[in-house]
PDB file as gemmi writes it, atoms N, CA and C in Angstrom:
CRYST1    1.000    1.000    1.000  90.00  90.00  90.00 P 1                      
ATOM      1  N   UNK A   1     -23.705 -40.843  47.356  1.00  0.00           N  
ATOM      2  CA  UNK A   1     -24.392 -39.634  46.782  1.00  0.00           C  
ATOM      3  C   UNK A   1     -23.413 -38.855  45.967  1.00  0.00           C  
ATOM      4  N   UNK A   2     -24.137 -38.166  44.657  1.00  0.00           N  
ATOM      5  CA  UNK A   2     -23.240 -37.494  44.072  1.00  0.00           C  
ATOM      6  C   UNK A   2     -23.864 -35.906  43.924  1.00  0.00           C  
ATOM      7  N   UNK A   3     -22.694 -35.264  43.970  1.00  0.00           N  
ATOM      8  CA  UNK A   3     -23.098 -33.650  43.974  1.00  0.00           C  
ATOM      9  C   UNK A   3     -21.938 -32.989  43.564  1.00  0.00           C  
ATOM     10  N   UNK A   4     -22.089 -31.803  43.280  1.00  0.00           N  
ATOM     11  CA  UNK A   4     -21.113 -30.894  42.789  1.00  0.00           C  
ATOM     12  C   UNK A   4     -19.954 -30.818  43.869  1.00  0.00           C  
ATOM     13  N   UNK A   5     -18.599 -30.790  43.826  1.00  0.00           N  
ATOM     14  CA  UNK A   5     -17.928 -30.569  44.960  1.00  0.00           C  
ATOM     15  C   UNK A   5     -17.726 -29.083  45.089  1.00  0.00           C  
ATOM     16  N   UNK A   6     -17.344 -28.835  46.436  1.00  0.00           N  
ATOM     17  CA  UNK A   6     -17.130 -27.187  46.407  1.00  0.00           C  
ATOM     18  C   UNK A   6     -16.100 -27.025  47.399  1.00  0.00           C  
ATOM     19  N   UNK A   7     -15.351 -25.842  47.729  1.00  0.00           N  
ATOM     20  CA  UNK A   7     -14.254 -25.129  47.899  1.00  0.00           C  
ATOM     21  C   UNK A   7     -13.680 -25.867  48.968  1.00  0.00           C  
ATOM     22  N   UNK A   8     -14.508 -26.488  49.878  1.00  0.00           N  
ATOM     23  CA  UNK A   8     -14.201 -27.389  51.008  1.00  0.00           C  
ATOM     24  C   UNK A   8     -13.618 -28.716  50.699  1.00  0.00           C  
ATOM     25  N   UNK A   9     -13.897 -29.081  49.460  1.00  0.00           N  
ATOM     26  CA  UNK A   9     -12.974 -30.521  49.074  1.00  0.00           C  
ATOM     27  C   UNK A   9     -12.006 -30.316  48.581  1.00  0.00           C  
ATOM     28  N   UNK A  10     -11.225 -29.302  48.174  1.00  0.00           N  
ATOM     29  CA  UNK A  10     -10.085 -28.760  47.495  1.00  0.00           C  
ATOM     30  C   UNK A  10      -9.032 -29.752  48.060  1.00  0.00           C  
ATOM     31  N   UNK A  11      -8.768 -29.836  49.498  1.00  0.00           N  
ATOM     32  CA  UNK A  11      -7.712 -30.852  49.521  1.00  0.00           C  
ATOM     33  C   UNK A  11      -7.884 -32.155  49.487  1.00  0.00           C  
ATOM     34  N   UNK A  12      -9.097 -32.779  49.794  1.00  0.00           N  
ATOM     35  CA  UNK A  12      -9.056 -34.104  49.541  1.00  0.00           C  
ATOM     36  C   UNK A  12      -9.449 -34.443  48.106  1.00  0.00           C  
ATOM     37  N   UNK A  13      -9.797 -33.389  47.098  1.00  0.00           N  
ATOM     38  CA  UNK A  13      -9.429 -33.721  45.781  1.00  0.00           C  
ATOM     39  C   UNK A  13      -8.240 -33.847  45.389  1.00  0.00           C  
ATOM     40  N   UNK A  14      -7.347 -33.091  45.771  1.00  0.00           N  
ATOM     41  CA  UNK A  14      -5.684 -33.036  45.545  1.00  0.00           C  
ATOM     42  C   UNK A  14      -5.244 -34.340  45.912  1.00  0.00           C  
ATOM     43  N   UNK A  15      -5.736 -34.715  47.227  1.00  0.00           N  
ATOM     44  CA  UNK A  15      -5.344 -36.223  47.662  1.00  0.00           C  
ATOM     45  C   UNK A  15      -5.820 -37.437  46.549  1.00  0.00           C  
ATOM     46  N   UNK A  16      -6.920 -37.255  46.414  1.00  0.00           N  
ATOM     47  CA  UNK A  16      -7.484 -38.211  45.426  1.00  0.00           C  
ATOM     48  C   UNK A  16      -6.821 -38.156  43.941  1.00  0.00           C  
ATOM     49  N   UNK A  17      -6.417 -37.302  43.722  1.00  0.00           N  
ATOM     50  CA  UNK A  17      -5.681 -36.709  42.142  1.00  0.00           C  
ATOM     51  C   UNK A  17      -4.356 -37.048  42.269  1.00  0.00           C  
ATOM     52  N   UNK A  18      -3.654 -36.957  43.308  1.00  0.00           N  
ATOM     53  CA  UNK A  18      -2.483 -37.613  43.266  1.00  0.00           C  
ATOM     54  C   UNK A  18      -2.492 -39.041  43.437  1.00  0.00           C  
ATOM     55  N   UNK A  19      -3.121 -39.950  43.600  1.00  0.00           N  
ATOM     56  CA  UNK A  19      -3.254 -41.212  43.112  1.00  0.00           C  
ATOM     57  C   UNK A  19      -2.809 -41.496  41.553  1.00  0.00           C  
ATOM     58  N   UNK A  20      -3.465 -40.544  40.707  1.00  0.00           N  
ATOM     59  CA  UNK A  20      -3.137 -41.133  39.216  1.00  0.00           C  
ATOM     60  C   UNK A  20      -2.080 -40.059  38.865  1.00  0.00           C  
ATOM     61  N   UNK A  21      -2.110 -38.768  39.473  1.00  0.00           N  
ATOM     62  CA  UNK A  21      -0.915 -38.165  38.810  1.00  0.00           C  
ATOM     63  C   UNK A  21      -0.250 -37.296  40.019  1.00  0.00           C  
ATOM     64  N   UNK A  22       0.999 -37.310  40.528  1.00  0.00           N  
ATOM     65  CA  UNK A  22       1.863 -36.852  41.103  1.00  0.00           C  
ATOM     66  C   UNK A  22       1.913 -35.336  41.520  1.00  0.00           C  
ATOM     67  N   UNK A  23       1.666 -34.775  40.219  1.00  0.00           N  
ATOM     68  CA  UNK A  23       1.711 -33.468  39.750  1.00  0.00           C  
ATOM     69  C   UNK A  23       0.054 -32.802  39.785  1.00  0.00           C  
ATOM     70  N   UNK A  24      -0.652 -33.465  40.239  1.00  0.00           N  
ATOM     71  CA  UNK A  24      -2.199 -33.364  40.193  1.00  0.00           C  
ATOM     72  C   UNK A  24      -2.290 -31.663  40.513  1.00  0.00           C  
ATOM     73  N   UNK A  25      -1.934 -31.411  41.472  1.00  0.00           N  
ATOM     74  CA  UNK A  25      -2.215 -30.067  42.197  1.00  0.00           C  
ATOM     75  C   UNK A  25      -1.314 -28.929  41.466  1.00  0.00           C  
ATOM     76  N   UNK A  26       0.023 -29.313  40.734  1.00  0.00           N  
ATOM     77  CA  UNK A  26       0.631 -28.532  39.880  1.00  0.00           C  
ATOM     78  C   UNK A  26      -0.294 -28.220  38.732  1.00  0.00           C  
ATOM     79  N   UNK A  27      -0.966 -29.112  38.020  1.00  0.00           N  
ATOM     80  CA  UNK A  27      -1.309 -29.228  36.721  1.00  0.00           C  
ATOM     81  C   UNK A  27      -2.610 -28.736  36.335  1.00  0.00           C  
ATOM     82  N   UNK A  28      -3.457 -28.570  37.378  1.00  0.00           N  
ATOM     83  CA  UNK A  28      -4.832 -28.328  37.574  1.00  0.00           C  
ATOM     84  C   UNK A  28      -5.049 -27.151  38.502  1.00  0.00           C  
ATOM     85  N   UNK A  29      -6.132 -26.171  38.227  1.00  0.00           N  
ATOM     86  CA  UNK A  29      -6.478 -25.037  38.951  1.00  0.00           C  
ATOM     87  C   UNK A  29      -7.844 -25.631  39.402  1.00  0.00           C  
ATOM     88  N   UNK A  30      -7.617 -26.321  40.573  1.00  0.00           N  
ATOM     89  CA  UNK A  30      -8.977 -26.862  41.415  1.00  0.00           C  
ATOM     90  C   UNK A  30      -9.903 -25.764  41.565  1.00  0.00           C  
ATOM     91  N   UNK A  31      -9.359 -24.852  42.299  1.00  0.00           N  
ATOM     92  CA  UNK A  31     -10.354 -23.715  42.647  1.00  0.00           C  
ATOM     93  C   UNK A  31     -11.609 -23.257  41.281  1.00  0.00           C  
ATOM     94  N   UNK A  32     -10.575 -22.625  40.400  1.00  0.00           N  
ATOM     95  CA  UNK A  32     -11.198 -22.474  39.316  1.00  0.00           C  
ATOM     96  C   UNK A  32     -12.330 -23.653  38.623  1.00  0.00           C  
ATOM     97  N   UNK A  33     -11.634 -24.627  38.726  1.00  0.00           N  
ATOM     98  CA  UNK A  33     -12.494 -25.747  37.896  1.00  0.00           C  
ATOM     99  C   UNK A  33     -13.867 -26.019  39.142  1.00  0.00           C  
ATOM    100  N   UNK A  34     -13.580 -25.826  40.134  1.00  0.00           N  
ATOM    101  CA  UNK A  34     -14.576 -25.912  41.224  1.00  0.00           C  
ATOM    102  C   UNK A  34     -16.033 -25.096  40.917  1.00  0.00           C  
ATOM    103  N   UNK A  35     -15.457 -23.795  41.027  1.00  0.00           N  
ATOM    104  CA  UNK A  35     -16.182 -22.535  40.814  1.00  0.00           C  
ATOM    105  C   UNK A  35     -17.138 -22.699  39.162  1.00  0.00           C  
ATOM    106  N   UNK A  36     -16.559 -23.345  38.268  1.00  0.00           N  
ATOM    107  CA  UNK A  36     -17.166 -23.763  37.474  1.00  0.00           C  
ATOM    108  C   UNK A  36     -17.899 -24.800  37.170  1.00  0.00           C  
ATOM    109  N   UNK A  37     -18.408 -25.644  38.456  1.00  0.00           N  
ATOM    110  CA  UNK A  37     -18.922 -26.807  38.465  1.00  0.00           C  
ATOM    111  C   UNK A  37     -18.675 -27.950  37.656  1.00  0.00           C  
ATOM    112  N   UNK A  38     -17.224 -28.370  37.597  1.00  0.00           N  
ATOM    113  CA  UNK A  38     -16.954 -29.191  36.689  1.00  0.00           C  
ATOM    114  C   UNK A  38     -16.266 -30.273  37.445  1.00  0.00           C  
ATOM    115  N   UNK A  39     -16.538 -30.705  38.728  1.00  0.00           N  
ATOM    116  CA  UNK A  39     -16.139 -31.540  39.431  1.00  0.00           C  
ATOM    117  C   UNK A  39     -17.245 -32.180  40.107  1.00  0.00           C  
ATOM    118  N   UNK A  40     -17.901 -33.528  39.801  1.00  0.00           N  
ATOM    119  CA  UNK A  40     -18.750 -34.189  40.565  1.00  0.00           C  
ATOM    120  C   UNK A  40     -18.088 -34.982  41.727  1.00  0.00           C  
ATOM    121  N   UNK A  41     -18.554 -35.093  42.865  1.00  0.00           N  
ATOM    122  CA  UNK A  41     -18.025 -35.891  43.754  1.00  0.00           C  
ATOM    123  C   UNK A  41     -19.164 -36.931  44.247  1.00  0.00           C  
ATOM    124  N   UNK A  42     -18.531 -38.354  44.876  1.00  0.00           N  
ATOM    125  CA  UNK A  42     -19.476 -38.966  45.209  1.00  0.00           C  
ATOM    126  C   UNK A  42     -18.967 -39.004  46.727  1.00  0.00           C  
ATOM    127  N   UNK A  43     -19.911 -38.935  47.600  1.00  0.00           N  
ATOM    128  CA  UNK A  43     -19.794 -39.057  48.999  1.00  0.00           C  
ATOM    129  C   UNK A  43     -20.559 -39.861  50.021  1.00  0.00           C  
ATOM    130  N   UNK A  44     -19.820 -40.453  50.854  1.00  0.00           N  
ATOM    131  CA  UNK A  44     -20.347 -41.513  51.655  1.00  0.00           C  
ATOM    132  C   UNK A  44     -20.227 -40.909  53.114  1.00  0.00           C  
ATOM    133  N   UNK A  45     -21.008 -41.127  53.564  1.00  0.00           N  
ATOM    134  CA  UNK A  45     -21.214 -40.181  55.310  1.00  0.00           C  
ATOM    135  C   UNK A  45     -20.325 -39.036  55.106  1.00  0.00           C  
ATOM    136  N   UNK A  46     -20.621 -37.931  54.264  1.00  0.00           N  
ATOM    137  CA  UNK A  46     -20.030 -36.839  54.146  1.00  0.00           C  
ATOM    138  C   UNK A  46     -18.864 -36.346  53.598  1.00  0.00           C  
ATOM    139  N   UNK A  47     -17.908 -37.787  53.470  1.00  0.00           N  
ATOM    140  CA  UNK A  47     -16.608 -37.800  53.028  1.00  0.00           C  
ATOM    141  C   UNK A  47     -16.471 -38.055  51.386  1.00  0.00           C  
ATOM    142  N   UNK A  48     -15.724 -37.185  51.070  1.00  0.00           N  
ATOM    143  CA  UNK A  48     -15.566 -37.414  49.390  1.00  0.00           C  
ATOM    144  C   UNK A  48     -14.642 -38.747  49.351  1.00  0.00           C  
ATOM    145  N   UNK A  49     -15.149 -39.517  48.512  1.00  0.00           N  
ATOM    146  CA  UNK A  49     -14.208 -40.719  48.451  1.00  0.00           C  
ATOM    147  C   UNK A  49     -13.800 -41.202  46.735  1.00  0.00           C  
ATOM    148  N   UNK A  50     -14.733 -40.155  45.750  1.00  0.00           N  
ATOM    149  CA  UNK A  50     -14.357 -40.285  44.296  1.00  0.00           C  
ATOM    150  C   UNK A  50     -14.816 -38.885  43.913  1.00  0.00           C  
ATOM    151  N   UNK A  51     -14.348 -38.626  42.676  1.00  0.00           N  
ATOM    152  CA  UNK A  51     -14.609 -37.540  41.751  1.00  0.00           C  
ATOM    153  C   UNK A  51     -14.588 -37.806  40.349  1.00  0.00           C  
ATOM    154  N   UNK A  52     -15.050 -37.112  39.661  1.00  0.00           N  
ATOM    155  CA  UNK A  52     -15.114 -36.773  37.949  1.00  0.00           C  
ATOM    156  C   UNK A  52     -15.238 -35.380  37.671  1.00  0.00           C  
ATOM    157  N   UNK A  53     -13.807 -35.238  37.049  1.00  0.00           N  
ATOM    158  CA  UNK A  53     -13.647 -33.827  36.604  1.00  0.00           C  
ATOM    159  C   UNK A  53     -14.100 -34.082  35.012  1.00  0.00           C  
ATOM    160  N   UNK A  54     -14.627 -33.008  34.524  1.00  0.00           N  
ATOM    161  CA  UNK A  54     -14.822 -33.017  33.107  1.00  0.00           C  
ATOM    162  C   UNK A  54     -15.183 -31.783  32.577  1.00  0.00           C  
ATOM    163  N   UNK A  55     -15.102 -31.668  31.366  1.00  0.00           N  
ATOM    164  CA  UNK A  55     -14.770 -30.619  30.418  1.00  0.00           C  
ATOM    165  C   UNK A  55     -16.020 -30.556  29.479  1.00  0.00           C  
ATOM    166  N   UNK A  56     -16.779 -29.637  29.218  1.00  0.00           N  
ATOM    167  CA  UNK A  56     -18.191 -29.551  28.334  1.00  0.00           C  
ATOM    168  C   UNK A  56     -18.033 -28.459  27.128  1.00  0.00           C  
ATOM    169  N   UNK A  57     -18.147 -29.002  25.820  1.00  0.00           N  
ATOM    170  CA  UNK A  57     -18.036 -28.096  24.900  1.00  0.00           C  
ATOM    171  C   UNK A  57     -19.342 -28.245  23.893  1.00  0.00           C  
ATOM    172  N   UNK A  58     -20.078 -27.410  24.274  1.00  0.00           N  
ATOM    173  CA  UNK A  58     -21.444 -27.573  23.407  1.00  0.00           C  
ATOM    174  C   UNK A  58     -22.127 -28.846  23.984  1.00  0.00           C  
ATOM    175  N   UNK A  59     -22.372 -29.612  22.972  1.00  0.00           N  
ATOM    176  CA  UNK A  59     -22.946 -31.069  23.534  1.00  0.00           C  
ATOM    177  C   UNK A  59     -22.107 -32.276  23.959  1.00  0.00           C  
ATOM    178  N   UNK A  60     -20.937 -32.087  23.871  1.00  0.00           N  
ATOM    179  CA  UNK A  60     -19.973 -32.976  24.199  1.00  0.00           C  
ATOM    180  C   UNK A  60     -19.363 -32.788  25.507  1.00  0.00           C  
ATOM    181  N   UNK A  61     -19.416 -33.828  26.270  1.00  0.00           N  
ATOM    182  CA  UNK A  61     -18.709 -33.699  27.457  1.00  0.00           C  
ATOM    183  C   UNK A  61     -17.345 -34.785  27.606  1.00  0.00           C  
ATOM    184  N   UNK A  62     -16.289 -34.016  27.817  1.00  0.00           N  
ATOM    185  CA  UNK A  62     -14.815 -35.049  27.790  1.00  0.00           C  
ATOM    186  C   UNK A  62     -14.647 -35.307  29.321  1.00  0.00           C  
ATOM    187  N   UNK A  63     -14.419 -36.734  29.622  1.00  0.00           N  
ATOM    188  CA  UNK A  63     -14.021 -36.896  30.995  1.00  0.00           C  
ATOM    189  C   UNK A  63     -12.319 -36.727  31.227  1.00  0.00           C  
ATOM    190  N   UNK A  64     -12.033 -35.631  32.236  1.00  0.00           N  
ATOM    191  CA  UNK A  64     -10.782 -35.511  32.269  1.00  0.00           C  
ATOM    192  C   UNK A  64     -10.075 -36.299  33.086  1.00  0.00           C  
ATOM    193  N   UNK A  65     -10.497 -36.395  34.614  1.00  0.00           N  
ATOM    194  CA  UNK A  65     -10.096 -37.600  35.433  1.00  0.00           C  
ATOM    195  C   UNK A  65     -11.463 -38.045  36.181  1.00  0.00           C  
ATOM    196  N   UNK A  66     -11.034 -39.094  36.344  1.00  0.00           N  
ATOM    197  CA  UNK A  66     -12.093 -40.272  37.484  1.00  0.00           C  
ATOM    198  C   UNK A  66     -11.291 -40.731  38.372  1.00  0.00           C  
ATOM    199  N   UNK A  67     -11.587 -40.470  39.640  1.00  0.00           N  
ATOM    200  CA  UNK A  67     -10.352 -41.052  40.887  1.00  0.00           C  
ATOM    201  C   UNK A  67     -11.928 -41.552  41.728  1.00  0.00           C  
ATOM    202  N   UNK A  68     -11.015 -42.953  42.139  1.00  0.00           N  
ATOM    203  CA  UNK A  68     -11.931 -43.494  43.389  1.00  0.00           C  
ATOM    204  C   UNK A  68     -10.930 -43.760  44.292  1.00  0.00           C  
ATOM    205  N   UNK A  69     -10.984 -43.465  45.708  1.00  0.00           N  
ATOM    206  CA  UNK A  69     -10.155 -43.832  46.515  1.00  0.00           C  
ATOM    207  C   UNK A  69      -9.919 -45.234  46.843  1.00  0.00           C  
ATOM    208  N   UNK A  70      -8.848 -45.884  46.773  1.00  0.00           N  
ATOM    209  CA  UNK A  70      -8.488 -47.431  46.812  1.00  0.00           C  
ATOM    210  C   UNK A  70      -9.295 -48.200  47.672  1.00  0.00           C  
ATOM    211  N   UNK A  71      -9.695 -47.500  48.890  1.00  0.00           N  
ATOM    212  CA  UNK A  71     -10.359 -48.554  49.632  1.00  0.00           C  
ATOM    213  C   UNK A  71     -12.114 -48.808  49.564  1.00  0.00           C  
ATOM    214  N   UNK A  72     -12.408 -48.017  48.537  1.00  0.00           N  
ATOM    215  CA  UNK A  72     -13.733 -47.922  48.232  1.00  0.00           C  
ATOM    216  C   UNK A  72     -13.881 -48.246  46.413  1.00  0.00           C  
ATOM    217  N   UNK A  73     -12.859 -48.804  45.918  1.00  0.00           N  
ATOM    218  CA  UNK A  73     -12.892 -48.957  44.373  1.00  0.00           C  
ATOM    219  C   UNK A  73     -13.683 -50.706  44.336  1.00  0.00           C  
ATOM    220  N   UNK A  74     -14.178 -51.108  43.298  1.00  0.00           N  
ATOM    221  CA  UNK A  74     -14.971 -52.278  43.092  1.00  0.00           C  
ATOM    222  C   UNK A  74     -16.592 -52.184  43.734  1.00  0.00           C  
ATOM    223  N   UNK A  75     -17.012 -50.816  43.903  1.00  0.00           N  
ATOM    224  CA  UNK A  75     -18.183 -50.682  44.479  1.00  0.00           C  
ATOM    225  C   UNK A  75     -18.977 -50.037  43.559  1.00  0.00           C  
ATOM    226  N   UNK A  76     -18.746 -50.080  42.136  1.00  0.00           N  
ATOM    227  CA  UNK A  76     -19.794 -49.228  41.241  1.00  0.00           C  
ATOM    228  C   UNK A  76     -19.702 -47.693  41.227  1.00  0.00           C  
ATOM    229  N   UNK A  77     -18.729 -47.107  42.429  1.00  0.00           N  
ATOM    230  CA  UNK A  77     -18.862 -45.660  42.331  1.00  0.00           C  
ATOM    231  C   UNK A  77     -18.382 -44.974  41.089  1.00  0.00           C  
ATOM    232  N   UNK A  78     -17.365 -45.489  40.363  1.00  0.00           N  
ATOM    233  CA  UNK A  78     -17.037 -44.768  39.347  1.00  0.00           C  
ATOM    234  C   UNK A  78     -18.098 -44.685  37.936  1.00  0.00           C  
ATOM    235  N   UNK A  79     -18.855 -45.892  38.012  1.00  0.00           N  
ATOM    236  CA  UNK A  79     -20.029 -46.124  37.048  1.00  0.00           C  
ATOM    237  C   UNK A  79     -21.117 -45.060  37.330  1.00  0.00           C  
ATOM    238  N   UNK A  80     -21.398 -45.096  38.928  1.00  0.00           N  
ATOM    239  CA  UNK A  80     -22.607 -44.035  39.196  1.00  0.00           C  
ATOM    240  C   UNK A  80     -22.083 -42.527  39.067  1.00  0.00           C  
ATOM    241  N   UNK A  81     -20.709 -42.211  39.040  1.00  0.00           N  
ATOM    242  CA  UNK A  81     -20.352 -41.069  38.727  1.00  0.00           C  
ATOM    243  C   UNK A  81     -20.296 -40.564  37.015  1.00  0.00           C  
ATOM    244  N   UNK A  82     -20.146 -41.565  36.284  1.00  0.00           N  
ATOM    245  CA  UNK A  82     -20.354 -41.534  34.535  1.00  0.00           C  
ATOM    246  C   UNK A  82     -21.862 -41.380  34.576  1.00  0.00           C  
ATOM    247  N   UNK A  83     -22.906 -42.288  35.280  1.00  0.00           N  
ATOM    248  CA  UNK A  83     -24.138 -41.974  35.031  1.00  0.00           C  
ATOM    249  C   UNK A  83     -24.875 -40.576  35.409  1.00  0.00           C  
TER     250      UNK A  83                                                      
END                                                                             
């Protein structure tokens, strides 16, 4: 299920973010980004297994990060987040 991430997801977002950038928590202010509703999460059994962070400028949306837990890759989760 895809939904907006919330403040309770911060630790898991940082954990997943570090899969692609060890400094993920240092270069991103996750709390502000969550408050702006710019992180979509994919949840399985209420567990965050992937997320998409984006920036929107007028009609253009730029994907900043898209991350899926290694255990859940190759199941179409990234594609679902993009759709």
